[in-house]
N, C-alpha and C positions, 0 to 999 in steps of 0.2 A: 050378297051371296044367297042363292035360293035355298029353300028348305030341303028340297030333294037331294041337293048336293051334300048337305050336312047329314042327312039320313044315311047316305052311303059312306061318307067319310068317318063318322063317329065309330060305328062298329068295326070297320076295316082298320082304323087307326088303333082302336082298343085291342084288337087282336095282336097288332104289332107290339103295343105296350106290354101285353101280358105274355108274349113269347119268352120262354125261359133262357134269356141271354145271360151274358156274364154279370151285368149289373143287377138283374133280378135275382140271380142265384147268390150274388154277394149280399143282397138284402136278407135272404133266407139265412145265410151264414151269420151275418151280424146280429140278427134278431135271436138266433139260437144261442149265441155267446154273450151278447151284451144287452139284450132286451129290445122290446118293440120300439120305444121312442128313440133310442140311440140309433137304431137302424133307419128310422124315418128321417131323423136329422142328418144322418150321414148321406142320405139320398139327395140332399141339396147340392152336393157336389156334381152329380150327374145332371141335375136340372140346369145348373150354370153352364155346363159344357154343351148341353143340347140347345140352350137359348143362344149361345154364341154361334152354333152351327146354323140355327134358323136365320139369324141375321145375315150371315155370310151367304147362305143359299138364296135369301130374298134379294140380296144385292146383285147377284149374278143372274137371277131368273129373268129379269126384263130383257137382258141382252140375248138370252137363249130364245125367248119367244119372238123377239124382233128380228133375229137373224134368219131363222128357218123353222117353219112348222114341221118339216121332215125331221129335223134334229129333235124337236120336242117329242114327237111320237116315237122316235128311236129310243129316247130316254125312258119313255113309258114302257116300251117292250122290255128293256133291260130291267126296270124295276119289277115288273110282273114276273120275269124269269127268275129274279133273285128270290121272290116270295115263294115260287114253286120249289126252288132249290132248298130253301130253308125248311119248307114243309116236308120235303123228302128226308132231309137230315134229321128232323125231329121224329118223324114216323119210324125211321129205321135205326135210331140211336139205341145203343145197348144201355139199359138202365142198371147201374151198379149201386150197391148199398154204400151210402156215404158214411165214413167213419167220423165219429164225434171227437172233438177236442175238449180239453179242459176249459171251463168257463173262467174268463179273466176280464179285467177292466181295460178299456182302451180309450184314448183321447178321441172325442167326436170329430175334431178338426182333422186328425189323421185319417179317420175313416172316410170323411167327406173328400179329402184329397185323393184317397184311393178310388172312390167312386168317380171323381172327376177324370182321373187319368185313364181309367178303364173305358169310360164313355167317350172321351176324346180320341182314343185309339181304336174305337170299334168301327169297322167298315160297314156294319149293318146300319149304324146311326147315320153315317155319311150318305148311304144310298137312300135312306128314308127321306132325308131332307132334300136331296137332289133329284130323286126319281119318283118318290111316292107323293109327297105333298103337292108338287106341281101339277099332278093329274087333276086336282080339284080347283085349279085356278082358271078363271075365265079371262083369256087374253084380251077380250074386247073391253074390259074394264080395268081400272087401276089395280096393278098387281100388289103393291105394298100393303094396302089395307086388308086384302084377301089373305095374303101370306101371314100378316100379323094375327088375324083371327084364327086361322088354322094352326099356326104355331102356338098360340095361347091355349087352344083346345088340346093340342098334343101334350103340352106341359101339364095341364090339369089332369088328363087321363094318365099321364106318367106318374103323377103323385098318387093317384088311386092304385096304380099297379104296384108301385114300390111299397105302399102301405099294405096291400094285399099279400105280397110276398113276405113282408115282415110278419104278418099274422100267421102265414103258413109256417114260417120258421119258429114262431113262438108256440103255436097251439097244435100244429099238425106235423111236427118234425119227425115223429115216429113213422107216420104214414108216408111222408114225403121221402124219407130215407130208405124206405123199402122199394125194391125194384118194381114191384107191381104197381104201386101208387105213382111212382115217377113215370113209368111207361104210359099209364093212362093219361096223365096230365100232358105229357109230350104230344100224344096223339090227338088230344082235343085241340091243343094249340096248332098242330099241323093242319087239321081240318079247317080251322078258322083262317089260317094264313092262305091256304089254297083257295078258299072261298073268296077272300079279299083279292087275290090275284086274278081270279076269274071275272070278278066284277070290274076290275080295272081294264081288262082286255075287252070286255063287252061294252064298256061305256064309250059313247061317241060324243065328241065335242061339237057344240053348235057352230 
């Protein structure tokens, strides 16, 4: 895989990892109530779910590429359209103050299970692995090693994202709970996602 592809993939992927979806917001909530490390360990649930999705997407990707190039670019357009939609939703979302709950202990395994179920049922995750990652695959070379590398990079960036959100929940909960802070964060992510969508649409495959 060429370096220029990775230079596009890493920032675009990290923007997706950092988008304030249900799992990331759950990391904030877990860190607020149960602590930083508990939130991070609970995040292994989503990593397991995402790893399974990556394997399933990789298994079906070769068939898509071999069947029709038109189908592949159709998936690309759908993926970019979803990123623009998500950007719009984040930009226009109404930021409301989050009410705090009483601090209490909870089993890490139960929190990890919750992370797994949320990730497995998240349509955004399905679109990422079926419409986003394939954009960076060169069909002229073996698909599986490329998908394995991109999938591994995605999981590493996801670990950074969940740790980052746990830190937000631990140290910046007052700022994050305020509408002004939440609105600013949402709009930063919206701009990053729209930029990633623009890059995908502008990129041409050799």
